[in-house]
PDB file of N, CA, C and O in Angstrom:
ATOM      1  N   UNK A   1     -21.817   9.307  12.499  1.00  0.00           N
ATOM      2  CA  UNK A   1     -21.211   8.161  11.591  1.00  0.00           C
ATOM      3  C   UNK A   1     -20.362   9.097  10.267  1.00  0.00           C
ATOM      4  O   UNK A   1     -20.683  10.203   9.831  1.00  0.00           O
ATOM      5  N   UNK A   2     -19.393   8.363   9.911  1.00  0.00           N
ATOM      6  CA  UNK A   2     -18.975   9.169   8.784  1.00  0.00           C
ATOM      7  C   UNK A   2     -19.232   8.703   7.432  1.00  0.00           C
ATOM      8  O   UNK A   2     -19.398   7.516   7.152  1.00  0.00           O
ATOM      9  N   UNK A   3     -19.259   9.619   6.638  1.00  0.00           N
ATOM     10  CA  UNK A   3     -19.516   9.216   5.475  1.00  0.00           C
ATOM     11  C   UNK A   3     -18.504   8.279   4.605  1.00  0.00           C
ATOM     12  O   UNK A   3     -17.376   8.168   5.083  1.00  0.00           O
ATOM     13  N   UNK A   4     -18.795   7.525   3.269  1.00  0.00           N
ATOM     14  CA  UNK A   4     -17.498   6.950   2.758  1.00  0.00           C
ATOM     15  C   UNK A   4     -16.195   8.117   2.444  1.00  0.00           C
ATOM     16  O   UNK A   4     -15.040   7.804   2.734  1.00  0.00           O
ATOM     17  N   UNK A   5     -16.462   9.260   1.925  1.00  0.00           N
ATOM     18  CA  UNK A   5     -15.565  10.077   1.903  1.00  0.00           C
ATOM     19  C   UNK A   5     -14.730  10.669   2.749  1.00  0.00           C
ATOM     20  O   UNK A   5     -13.563  10.955   2.478  1.00  0.00           O
ATOM     21  N   UNK A   6     -15.442  10.935   4.094  1.00  0.00           N
ATOM     22  CA  UNK A   6     -14.330  11.103   5.109  1.00  0.00           C
ATOM     23  C   UNK A   6     -13.950   9.844   5.499  1.00  0.00           C
ATOM     24  O   UNK A   6     -13.012   9.841   6.297  1.00  0.00           O
ATOM     25  N   UNK A   7     -14.497   8.507   5.104  1.00  0.00           N
ATOM     26  CA  UNK A   7     -13.338   7.312   5.769  1.00  0.00           C
ATOM     27  C   UNK A   7     -12.492   7.262   5.024  1.00  0.00           C
ATOM     28  O   UNK A   7     -11.423   6.928   5.536  1.00  0.00           O
ATOM     29  N   UNK A   8     -12.459   7.554   3.412  1.00  0.00           N
ATOM     30  CA  UNK A   8     -11.210   7.542   2.825  1.00  0.00           C
ATOM     31  C   UNK A   8     -10.300   8.356   3.227  1.00  0.00           C
ATOM     32  O   UNK A   8      -9.109   8.050   3.281  1.00  0.00           O
ATOM     33  N   UNK A   9     -10.810   9.572   3.575  1.00  0.00           N
ATOM     34  CA  UNK A   9      -9.300  10.414   3.592  1.00  0.00           C
ATOM     35  C   UNK A   9      -9.007  10.167   5.188  1.00  0.00           C
ATOM     36  O   UNK A   9      -7.917  10.539   5.624  1.00  0.00           O
ATOM     37  N   UNK A  10      -9.723   9.700   5.855  1.00  0.00           N
ATOM     38  CA  UNK A  10      -8.672   9.244   8.015  1.00  0.00           C
ATOM     39  C   UNK A  10      -7.984   7.997   6.822  1.00  0.00           C
ATOM     40  O   UNK A  10      -6.756   8.081   6.806  1.00  0.00           O
ATOM     41  N   UNK A  11      -8.482   7.005   5.952  1.00  0.00           N
ATOM     42  CA  UNK A  11      -7.606   6.345   5.517  1.00  0.00           C
ATOM     43  C   UNK A  11      -6.172   6.202   5.050  1.00  0.00           C
ATOM     44  O   UNK A  11      -5.232   5.415   5.171  1.00  0.00           O
ATOM     45  N   UNK A  12      -6.526   7.591   4.330  1.00  0.00           N
ATOM     46  CA  UNK A  12      -5.444   7.558   3.417  1.00  0.00           C
ATOM     47  C   UNK A  12      -3.859   8.255   4.332  1.00  0.00           C
ATOM     48  O   UNK A  12      -2.694   8.266   3.936  1.00  0.00           O
ATOM     49  N   UNK A  13      -4.372   8.695   5.456  1.00  0.00           N
ATOM     50  CA  UNK A  13      -3.208   8.891   6.428  1.00  0.00           C
ATOM     51  C   UNK A  13      -2.084   7.518   6.935  1.00  0.00           C
ATOM     52  O   UNK A  13      -0.927   7.400   7.339  1.00  0.00           O
ATOM     53  N   UNK A  14      -3.410   6.529   6.576  1.00  0.00           N
ATOM     54  CA  UNK A  14      -2.443   5.453   7.580  1.00  0.00           C
ATOM     55  C   UNK A  14      -1.755   4.588   6.409  1.00  0.00           C
ATOM     56  O   UNK A  14      -0.841   3.804   6.664  1.00  0.00           O
ATOM     57  N   UNK A  15      -2.288   4.797   5.024  1.00  0.00           N
ATOM     58  CA  UNK A  15      -1.910   3.866   3.803  1.00  0.00           C
ATOM     59  C   UNK A  15      -0.776   4.835   3.329  1.00  0.00           C
ATOM     60  O   UNK A  15      -0.838   6.062   3.262  1.00  0.00           O
ATOM     61  N   UNK A  16       0.500   3.838   2.946  1.00  0.00           N
ATOM     62  CA  UNK A  16       1.423   3.718   2.239  1.00  0.00           C
ATOM     63  C   UNK A  16       1.290   3.495   0.605  1.00  0.00           C
ATOM     64  O   UNK A  16       0.602   2.534   0.259  1.00  0.00           O
ATOM     65  N   UNK A  17       1.888   4.300  -0.414  1.00  0.00           N
ATOM     66  CA  UNK A  17       1.690   3.608  -1.458  1.00  0.00           C
ATOM     67  C   UNK A  17       3.196   3.206  -1.628  1.00  0.00           C
ATOM     68  O   UNK A  17       4.126   3.504  -0.878  1.00  0.00           O
ATOM     69  N   UNK A  18       3.233   2.413  -2.858  1.00  0.00           N
ATOM     70  CA  UNK A  18       4.681   1.524  -3.193  1.00  0.00           C
ATOM     71  C   UNK A  18       6.061   2.178  -2.896  1.00  0.00           C
ATOM     72  O   UNK A  18       7.003   1.548  -2.417  1.00  0.00           O
ATOM     73  N   UNK A  19       6.098   3.564  -3.239  1.00  0.00           N
ATOM     74  CA  UNK A  19       7.016   4.495  -3.549  1.00  0.00           C
ATOM     75  C   UNK A  19       7.111   4.635  -2.161  1.00  0.00           C
ATOM     76  O   UNK A  19       8.053   4.033  -1.645  1.00  0.00           O
ATOM     77  N   UNK A  20       6.147   5.474  -1.197  1.00  0.00           N
ATOM     78  CA  UNK A  20       6.456   4.855   0.113  1.00  0.00           C
ATOM     79  C   UNK A  20       7.443   4.102   0.748  1.00  0.00           C
ATOM     80  O   UNK A  20       8.491   4.277   1.371  1.00  0.00           O
ATOM     81  N   UNK A  21       6.702   3.178   0.351  1.00  0.00           N
ATOM     82  CA  UNK A  21       7.849   2.014   1.484  1.00  0.00           C
ATOM     83  C   UNK A  21       9.043   1.311   0.931  1.00  0.00           C
ATOM     84  O   UNK A  21       9.880   0.691   1.587  1.00  0.00           O
ATOM     85  N   UNK A  22       9.009   1.510  -0.535  1.00  0.00           N
ATOM     86  CA  UNK A  22      10.477   1.509  -1.216  1.00  0.00           C
ATOM     87  C   UNK A  22      11.362   2.505  -0.346  1.00  0.00           C
ATOM     88  O   UNK A  22      12.180   2.147   0.501  1.00  0.00           O
ATOM     89  N   UNK A  23      11.069   3.780  -0.686  1.00  0.00           N
ATOM     90  CA  UNK A  23      11.640   4.595   0.184  1.00  0.00           C
ATOM     91  C   UNK A  23      12.020   4.177   1.621  1.00  0.00           C
ATOM     92  O   UNK A  23      13.096   4.487   2.131  1.00  0.00           O
ATOM     93  N   UNK A  24      11.304   3.634   2.085  1.00  0.00           N
ATOM     94  CA  UNK A  24      11.405   3.295   3.679  1.00  0.00           C
ATOM     95  C   UNK A  24      12.461   2.363   4.095  1.00  0.00           C
ATOM     96  O   UNK A  24      13.250   2.449   5.036  1.00  0.00           O
ATOM     97  N   UNK A  25      12.288   1.301   3.050  1.00  0.00           N
ATOM     98  CA  UNK A  25      12.948  -0.227   3.042  1.00  0.00           C
ATOM     99  C   UNK A  25      14.233  -0.099   2.371  1.00  0.00           C
ATOM    100  O   UNK A  25      14.974  -1.081   2.420  1.00  0.00           O
ATOM    101  N   UNK A  26      14.719   1.190   1.607  1.00  0.00           N
ATOM    102  CA  UNK A  26      15.754   1.388   0.398  1.00  0.00           C
ATOM    103  C   UNK A  26      15.883   0.438  -0.388  1.00  0.00           C
ATOM    104  O   UNK A  26      16.931  -0.208  -0.396  1.00  0.00           O
ATOM    105  N   UNK A  27      14.932   0.170  -1.149  1.00  0.00           N
ATOM    106  CA  UNK A  27      14.550  -1.046  -2.474  1.00  0.00           C
ATOM    107  C   UNK A  27      14.033  -0.188  -3.449  1.00  0.00           C
ATOM    108  O   UNK A  27      13.887   1.031  -3.366  1.00  0.00           O
ATOM    109  N   UNK A  28      13.756  -0.969  -4.429  1.00  0.00           N
ATOM    110  CA  UNK A  28      13.214  -0.621  -5.709  1.00  0.00           C
ATOM    111  C   UNK A  28      11.548  -0.552  -5.650  1.00  0.00           C
ATOM    112  O   UNK A  28      10.981  -1.326  -4.878  1.00  0.00           O
ATOM    113  N   UNK A  29      10.944   0.154  -6.271  1.00  0.00           N
ATOM    114  CA  UNK A  29       9.796  -0.125  -6.084  1.00  0.00           C
ATOM    115  C   UNK A  29       9.087  -1.664  -6.551  1.00  0.00           C
ATOM    116  O   UNK A  29       8.179  -2.246  -5.957  1.00  0.00           O
ATOM    117  N   UNK A  30       9.758  -2.082  -7.713  1.00  0.00           N
ATOM    118  CA  UNK A  30       9.320  -3.270  -8.519  1.00  0.00           C
ATOM    119  C   UNK A  30       9.951  -4.566  -7.496  1.00  0.00           C
ATOM    120  O   UNK A  30       9.721  -5.726  -7.837  1.00  0.00           O
ATOM    121  N   UNK A  31      10.574  -4.346  -6.515  1.00  0.00           N
ATOM    122  CA  UNK A  31      11.007  -4.893  -5.318  1.00  0.00           C
ATOM    123  C   UNK A  31       9.644  -5.377  -4.345  1.00  0.00           C
ATOM    124  O   UNK A  31       9.298  -6.514  -4.025  1.00  0.00           O
ATOM    125  N   UNK A  32       8.867  -3.702  -3.931  1.00  0.00           N
ATOM    126  CA  UNK A  32       7.903  -3.954  -3.120  1.00  0.00           C
ATOM    127  C   UNK A  32       6.752  -4.886  -3.944  1.00  0.00           C
ATOM    128  O   UNK A  32       6.103  -5.723  -3.316  1.00  0.00           O
ATOM    129  N   UNK A  33       6.549  -4.684  -5.374  1.00  0.00           N
ATOM    130  CA  UNK A  33       5.268  -5.060  -5.980  1.00  0.00           C
ATOM    131  C   UNK A  33       5.502  -6.470  -5.647  1.00  0.00           C
ATOM    132  O   UNK A  33       4.670  -7.126  -5.020  1.00  0.00           O
ATOM    133  N   UNK A  34       6.896  -7.065  -6.154  1.00  0.00           N
ATOM    134  CA  UNK A  34       6.940  -8.455  -5.837  1.00  0.00           C
ATOM    135  C   UNK A  34       6.855  -8.913  -4.697  1.00  0.00           C
ATOM    136  O   UNK A  34       6.759 -10.137  -4.610  1.00  0.00           O
ATOM    137  N   UNK A  35       6.859  -8.159  -3.542  1.00  0.00           N
ATOM    138  CA  UNK A  35       6.999  -8.913  -2.558  1.00  0.00           C
ATOM    139  C   UNK A  35       5.813  -8.806  -1.710  1.00  0.00           C
ATOM    140  O   UNK A  35       5.587  -9.520  -0.733  1.00  0.00           O
ATOM    141  N   UNK A  36       4.889  -7.634  -2.261  1.00  0.00           N
ATOM    142  CA  UNK A  36       3.428  -7.942  -2.132  1.00  0.00           C
ATOM    143  C   UNK A  36       2.786  -8.626  -2.808  1.00  0.00           C
ATOM    144  O   UNK A  36       1.608  -8.742  -2.472  1.00  0.00           O
ATOM    145  N   UNK A  37       3.284  -9.413  -4.107  1.00  0.00           N
ATOM    146  CA  UNK A  37       2.502 -10.052  -4.623  1.00  0.00           C
ATOM    147  C   UNK A  37       3.068 -11.937  -4.101  1.00  0.00           C
ATOM    148  O   UNK A  37       2.306 -12.859  -4.390  1.00  0.00           O
ATOM    149  N   UNK A  38       4.116 -12.168  -3.524  1.00  0.00           N
ATOM    150  CA  UNK A  38       4.500 -13.076  -2.928  1.00  0.00           C
ATOM    151  C   UNK A  38       4.441 -13.444  -1.504  1.00  0.00           C
ATOM    152  O   UNK A  38       5.025 -14.313  -0.855  1.00  0.00           O
ATOM    153  N   UNK A  39       3.307 -12.262  -1.103  1.00  0.00           N
ATOM    154  CA  UNK A  39       2.991 -11.883   0.332  1.00  0.00           C
ATOM    155  C   UNK A  39       4.069 -11.940   1.193  1.00  0.00           C
ATOM    156  O   UNK A  39       4.084 -12.724   2.142  1.00  0.00           O
ATOM    157  N   UNK A  40       4.768 -11.352   1.003  1.00  0.00           N
ATOM    158  CA  UNK A  40       6.327 -11.320   1.873  1.00  0.00           C
ATOM    159  C   UNK A  40       6.059  -9.817   3.032  1.00  0.00           C
ATOM    160  O   UNK A  40       6.705  -9.422   4.003  1.00  0.00           O
ATOM    161  N   UNK A  41       5.132  -9.433   2.531  1.00  0.00           N
ATOM    162  CA  UNK A  41       4.745  -8.036   2.988  1.00  0.00           C
ATOM    163  C   UNK A  41       2.968  -7.648   2.718  1.00  0.00           C
ATOM    164  O   UNK A  41       2.400  -7.460   1.643  1.00  0.00           O
ATOM    165  N   UNK A  42       2.397  -7.621   4.116  1.00  0.00           N
ATOM    166  CA  UNK A  42       1.062  -7.359   4.154  1.00  0.00           C
ATOM    167  C   UNK A  42       0.658  -6.056   2.962  1.00  0.00           C
ATOM    168  O   UNK A  42       1.356  -5.046   2.873  1.00  0.00           O
ATOM    169  N   UNK A  43      -0.311  -6.244   2.285  1.00  0.00           N
ATOM    170  CA  UNK A  43      -0.924  -5.280   1.324  1.00  0.00           C
ATOM    171  C   UNK A  43      -2.274  -5.005   1.118  1.00  0.00           C
ATOM    172  O   UNK A  43      -2.985  -5.849   1.665  1.00  0.00           O
ATOM    173  N   UNK A  44      -2.820  -4.231   0.593  1.00  0.00           N
ATOM    174  CA  UNK A  44      -3.949  -4.308   0.230  1.00  0.00           C
ATOM    175  C   UNK A  44      -4.273  -3.864  -1.265  1.00  0.00           C
ATOM    176  O   UNK A  44      -4.361  -2.644  -1.400  1.00  0.00           O
ATOM    177  N   UNK A  45      -4.446  -4.543  -2.286  1.00  0.00           N
ATOM    178  CA  UNK A  45      -4.955  -4.325  -3.829  1.00  0.00           C
ATOM    179  C   UNK A  45      -6.130  -3.683  -3.766  1.00  0.00           C
ATOM    180  O   UNK A  45      -7.187  -3.956  -3.197  1.00  0.00           O
ATOM    181  N   UNK A  46      -5.716  -2.613  -4.568  1.00  0.00           N
ATOM    182  CA  UNK A  46      -7.049  -1.807  -5.069  1.00  0.00           C
ATOM    183  C   UNK A  46      -7.409  -2.212  -6.773  1.00  0.00           C
ATOM    184  O   UNK A  46      -6.625  -2.494  -7.679  1.00  0.00           O
ATOM    185  N   UNK A  47      -8.574  -2.133  -6.778  1.00  0.00           N
ATOM    186  CA  UNK A  47      -8.967  -2.833  -7.913  1.00  0.00           C
ATOM    187  C   UNK A  47      -8.488  -4.003  -8.627  1.00  0.00           C
ATOM    188  O   UNK A  47      -7.724  -4.865  -8.194  1.00  0.00           O
ATOM    189  N   UNK A  48      -9.179  -3.908 -10.094  1.00  0.00           N
ATOM    190  CA  UNK A  48      -8.175  -5.111 -10.847  1.00  0.00           C
ATOM    191  C   UNK A  48      -8.138  -4.573 -12.664  1.00  0.00           C
ATOM    192  O   UNK A  48      -8.898  -5.009 -13.528  1.00  0.00           O
ATOM    193  N   UNK A  49      -7.088  -3.584 -12.862  1.00  0.00           N
ATOM    194  CA  UNK A  49      -7.068  -3.496 -13.921  1.00  0.00           C
ATOM    195  C   UNK A  49      -5.582  -4.399 -14.732  1.00  0.00           C
ATOM    196  O   UNK A  49      -4.741  -5.173 -14.278  1.00  0.00           O
ATOM    197  N   UNK A  50      -5.840  -3.787 -16.172  1.00  0.00           N
ATOM    198  CA  UNK A  50      -4.762  -4.257 -17.123  1.00  0.00           C
ATOM    199  C   UNK A  50      -3.010  -3.552 -16.638  1.00  0.00           C
ATOM    200  O   UNK A  50      -1.895  -4.048 -16.800  1.00  0.00           O
ATOM    201  N   UNK A  51      -3.339  -2.543 -16.161  1.00  0.00           N
ATOM    202  CA  UNK A  51      -2.191  -1.286 -15.802  1.00  0.00           C
ATOM    203  C   UNK A  51      -1.472  -2.376 -14.420  1.00  0.00           C
ATOM    204  O   UNK A  51      -1.600  -3.571 -14.156  1.00  0.00           O
ATOM    205  N   UNK A  52      -0.852  -1.460 -13.908  1.00  0.00           N
ATOM    206  CA  UNK A  52      -0.056  -2.220 -12.824  1.00  0.00           C
ATOM    207  C   UNK A  52      -1.180  -2.076 -11.391  1.00  0.00           C
ATOM    208  O   UNK A  52      -1.785  -1.004 -11.367  1.00  0.00           O
ATOM    209  N   UNK A  53      -1.410  -2.805 -10.528  1.00  0.00           N
ATOM    210  CA  UNK A  53      -2.273  -2.586  -9.921  1.00  0.00           C
ATOM    211  C   UNK A  53      -2.054  -1.766  -8.828  1.00  0.00           C
ATOM    212  O   UNK A  53      -0.875  -1.505  -8.588  1.00  0.00           O
ATOM    213  N   UNK A  54      -2.926  -1.284  -8.090  1.00  0.00           N
ATOM    214  CA  UNK A  54      -2.940  -0.011  -7.066  1.00  0.00           C
ATOM    215  C   UNK A  54      -2.649  -0.848  -5.702  1.00  0.00           C
ATOM    216  O   UNK A  54      -3.547  -1.595  -5.311  1.00  0.00           O
ATOM    217  N   UNK A  55      -1.755  -0.785  -5.152  1.00  0.00           N
ATOM    218  CA  UNK A  55      -1.457  -1.553  -3.942  1.00  0.00           C
ATOM    219  C   UNK A  55      -0.730  -0.450  -2.906  1.00  0.00           C
ATOM    220  O   UNK A  55       0.206   0.343  -3.003  1.00  0.00           O
ATOM    221  N   UNK A  56      -1.597  -0.807  -1.953  1.00  0.00           N
ATOM    222  CA  UNK A  56      -1.494  -0.069  -0.220  1.00  0.00           C
ATOM    223  C   UNK A  56      -1.291  -0.729   0.630  1.00  0.00           C
ATOM    224  O   UNK A  56      -1.798  -1.847   0.722  1.00  0.00           O
ATOM    225  N   UNK A  57      -0.315  -0.121   1.686  1.00  0.00           N
ATOM    226  CA  UNK A  57       0.494  -0.914   2.407  1.00  0.00           C
ATOM    227  C   UNK A  57      -0.238  -0.162   3.956  1.00  0.00           C
ATOM    228  O   UNK A  57      -0.609   1.007   3.852  1.00  0.00           O
ATOM    229  N   UNK A  58      -0.373  -0.709   5.016  1.00  0.00           N
ATOM    230  CA  UNK A  58      -0.936  -0.280   6.362  1.00  0.00           C
ATOM    231  C   UNK A  58       0.518   0.415   7.105  1.00  0.00           C
ATOM    232  O   UNK A  58       1.385  -0.342   7.543  1.00  0.00           O
ATOM    233  N   UNK A  59       0.662   1.859   7.184  1.00  0.00           N
ATOM    234  CA  UNK A  59       1.723   2.007   8.000  1.00  0.00           C
ATOM    235  C   UNK A  59       2.117   1.359   9.261  1.00  0.00           C
ATOM    236  O   UNK A  59       3.273   1.400   9.684  1.00  0.00           O
ATOM    237  N   UNK A  60       1.243   0.819   9.799  1.00  0.00           N
ATOM    238  CA  UNK A  60       1.997   0.296  11.475  1.00  0.00           C
ATOM    239  C   UNK A  60       2.272  -1.037  10.969  1.00  0.00           C
ATOM    240  O   UNK A  60       3.185  -1.542  11.622  1.00  0.00           O
ATOM    241  N   UNK A  61       1.813  -1.831  10.016  1.00  0.00           N
ATOM    242  CA  UNK A  61       2.779  -3.111   9.372  1.00  0.00           C
ATOM    243  C   UNK A  61       3.707  -2.914   9.461  1.00  0.00           C
ATOM    244  O   UNK A  61       4.559  -3.412  10.197  1.00  0.00           O
ATOM    245  N   UNK A  62       3.786  -1.769   8.379  1.00  0.00           N
ATOM    246  CA  UNK A  62       5.164  -1.502   7.705  1.00  0.00           C
ATOM    247  C   UNK A  62       6.311  -1.292   8.831  1.00  0.00           C
ATOM    248  O   UNK A  62       7.457  -1.731   8.738  1.00  0.00           O
ATOM    249  N   UNK A  63       5.803  -0.555   9.888  1.00  0.00           N
ATOM    250  CA  UNK A  63       6.682  -0.160  10.765  1.00  0.00           C
ATOM    251  C   UNK A  63       7.183  -0.770  11.791  1.00  0.00           C
ATOM    252  O   UNK A  63       7.996  -0.336  12.607  1.00  0.00           O
ATOM    253  N   UNK A  64       6.590  -1.974  11.724  1.00  0.00           N
ATOM    254  CA  UNK A  64       6.690  -3.265  12.481  1.00  0.00           C
ATOM    255  C   UNK A  64       7.983  -4.195  12.523  1.00  0.00           C
ATOM    256  O   UNK A  64       7.971  -5.239  13.175  1.00  0.00           O
TER     257      UNK A  64
END
């Protein structure tokens, strides 16, 4: 059984940042945030802070 830390390390290989996705799709990071907010692209929101939300994207879903 994997520990939480091991799971997080494995997941990082499959999760993309906003910058990664923006580069892949040749758009601005702000566009990616907006698309994620609107549900145009599937995303994973991490935490709830007053700053920009931490958003990650599943590599496989983005590449489809």
